[in-house]
N, C-alpha and C positions, 0 to 999 in steps of 0.2 A: 790636722792640726788646729785647736781651738783659736775662733777672733779673739782678739786680744783690743780691748777698749782703748782708744789714745787717750791717754790723760789730757782734759778740759784746763786749759790755760788761763789762769788767771788774768783779768784785767787791770786790777790794784792790789797794791799790797800797803799793808800797815807797816807804822814804823818797829813795831816789835819782829815782825816778820823777816824785815829787810836786815833788821840788826842781827837776827840769828843768822842769816845767811851769811853775813861777814864776821859771823864769831865776835862782835865787838857789845857795846852798850850803845840804848839807844841814844841815850844822851851824847855820845859821840859823832852819831847820825847828825841828832839837830845841830850840835856845834859846826859840825862841817857845812850845813846848810848857811849860817850865818858867815864862814870864812870864804864859800866859794859861792860863786854866781851860778856857774852853772849847774846847781843842786837847789831845784824849785819844783818838790812837790803840790800837788795840789792839795787843798786843805776844804773840806765837807763845810756842811751847816755847823757841824760842832766845832769845828777848830782842827780836826783830827787830818791830819796827814796823809795821802794816798798817792802811793807811788806806782807810777808805769815801769814797764820793761826798759824804756828810754832813761826812767828818772835812776834806776837801778846799773844801768850802764855808766852813767854817767857817777853812780856813787863807788861803783867799780874801778875807773879810771883813777879818782882821788884814790881808792884804798890802795892799788897799784903803788900809785907814786908815792906816798906816805907811808905804807906798813911794809911792802915790798923793796921798792926801791932806796926807802931811808930820805926820802925829802922832806923837808924840813916845810911846814905849811906855807911861809912865803914862797920857798922854792918850788912846791908843788905850782902856787898861783902863778909864778913867771911861766913855768912849763906849759900850763893850760893856756895864759895868753898868749904866748908866741907860737907852740905848735898843736894845739888844741886840737885839730882835726885829723893829723897824723896819727897822735898818742892812743886817741879816742879808737880810732879804727883798727890799731895795732891791738888794743888789749881788749875789743871786741870779736878781733879774729882768733886771738888766743882760745878766749871763753870759749867761743864756738867748738873750735878743732878739741879742746877738753869735753865738752859733750859730746861731741862724735865718739872720740876714744873710749868714752866711757860707758856710751852704747855699745860699741862694738865688742868691747869687755864683756859687758852683761850677757852678748846675742852668744860669743862665744861659751860663755859658763852654760847657757840655756842649751845650746847644742850637744857640748859634753857632756850634760846631765840626761838628755834623753837618747843618747846613743849607746848610755851604758845600759847592761843587760840587767 
């Protein structure tokens, strides 16, 4: 079996890349920055936002509350203020489980493909 290199993980992501991950407009990500104190990306000398994996997890939590659970911005802010750590951990765990599931499905497909004559 040929050695498959592990994909190099990026340290920082642009706002466009983050918006693409969530399939939303970059303007929504910028708007959420103003509404949610937990979203604070670093900015480079030019003022471009640079998001870390931790920033993306926080955006994923906001996205989960607002887009998937249907909270208003104020409602999401209250959830974050009262139970920030618990909810954040749950969303992170679900995301990790989804990544594992995707990996296993891909592995299954690869094994099926290799076993066919």
